[in-house]
C-alpha positions, 0 to 999 in steps of 0.5 A: 896240703899233701893229704889234701892232694891225695884226697883230691886225687882219690876223689877224681879216681872215684869219679872216673870209676863211677863214670866208667861203671855207668858207661859200661852198665848203662841201658842202651836206647833201642827202637822197638816194634811189635809184629803185625798181622797181614798178608805175606806174598812170595814173589819172583821179580823181573823187569820187562818191556811192553810189546804188542802180541802181534808185530814185526820189524821192517828192516832193509837187507841192503845199505842204500839211501832212502829215496821214498817213504810213506808218511804213515805212522799211526795209520793202518796198512795192508800186507804188501803195501809199499812203505819205503823205497831205497836207491836202486840206480846201481842195482838196475844198471848191473841188472841191465848189463847182465840182461844184455849179456844174457841176450848175447848168450841166447843168440850164441847158443841158438847159433851153435845149435844150428851149427851142431845140426850141420855137424860143423861144431862139436857137442862139447861146444854146444854144452859149453854155450848152454852152461854159460846161458844157464849161469847168466839166467841164474844171475839175472834171476838173482839180480831181479830178486835182489832188486825187489829188496829195495822196496820195503813193504808191510809184512802184514795187515796192521798199524804202523806203530813207529816209523824212523828214518828220513828221505836222503838218509842211508839206511844201514843193514838191520836198521829198523825203519818201521814197526808194524803190528796190532796195538792191542792186545799188549803183553810184557816180555820179561827175563826171569833168572833161571834160579826163579823160573821153576816157581813161575807158572802160566796163569799166575798173577803179577803186580806191575810198577811203572814210573809212568803211573806211580799211583796206579794199581797195574796187573798182568797174568803169566801167559807163556814161558819160553822152553829154552833159556839163554845160557849166557844171561841165565834167564828165561823169557816170560810173557805176561798178558795185559788187560785191554784197559791197561794204561801202559803203552808200547815200549814202556819199561815195568817192574814185574812181581810174580805172585807165587804164594800168598799167606793170609793173616801172617805174623810179620816183622820188619826184614831189618829186625832179623839177622838170618833167623835170629831176632832180638827181643826186649825182655825185662830191660835186657836183650834176648836173642831168639831163633825163629822159623821164618816163611815168606821173605819180602823186601820190607817184611818177613813171615814168622811161622813159629818162635814169636808171640804176637805181643813181643817187643822186637828191637829193630833194626837188629842190634849187631853190636849188642850181646845177649843179655845186654841192658837196653831200653826202648828209645821212647821210655825214660831211663829209670 
């Protein structure tokens, strides 16, 4: 019986050892892809907003209640046309008070001039009356100019692209009540990071993606680049010219991909198949780690300049948990 127990124990240990050996030296299944030929594009990404090339915002410079407003959204207006009026009751009352004081000051000045001619008052009193009159004239002129700001007018000929606010509402300072401009041509205004701006030039082609038109091929052209960047956001403003037949509308957001360079017929492998510049090849049932010279890198693929044959079998994604020389098999192949 004791010999039998020893035999069973030895058999168990041998079985465990065999399983461990199989586990340690088994061929790990991996997914394998082949490189492809295609066009690799080096791009600069930015996000932007569709805007008219020519437009202006109409905002009040005083915080007052809207008492009159045109119903002109979508219509054309002429430069200087009244778009809205704000409540100027208090402003007119203040102006009337100043004008009354100005009338009294004018009469007082004329009276003192007459007395000065008769030498009954000094020139100093006349100068003081003249000074007070000048101050009131300046105050009245300022009030009259300020009164004009209670009327909002079209800054140029164009179409009312958007109209906000309602009669009875208080329009706050800086609140945009009207957008006036030309609906065509349209541009995209985007912010490009300062580390990428050196690769962007006027005339470059850009591919666009819009959630409003997911299946449409949309393009634009770099039109202008602001000479001065924003030191806070570390970006430069770039404008892209849209074709006249673009389906994009004012205010839409878009993803912009500026095409910096295109390599035609390039050897391309998936981005996930690389770890830095290293790739794992399937070579005779084992992993072979190889260093490549890469070119254009995109979100989906990387251009390979040298170090890889067109018929290579590439482990993808890169097997970070496997060492060079590890036994592997293509996932679709049966184990031998």
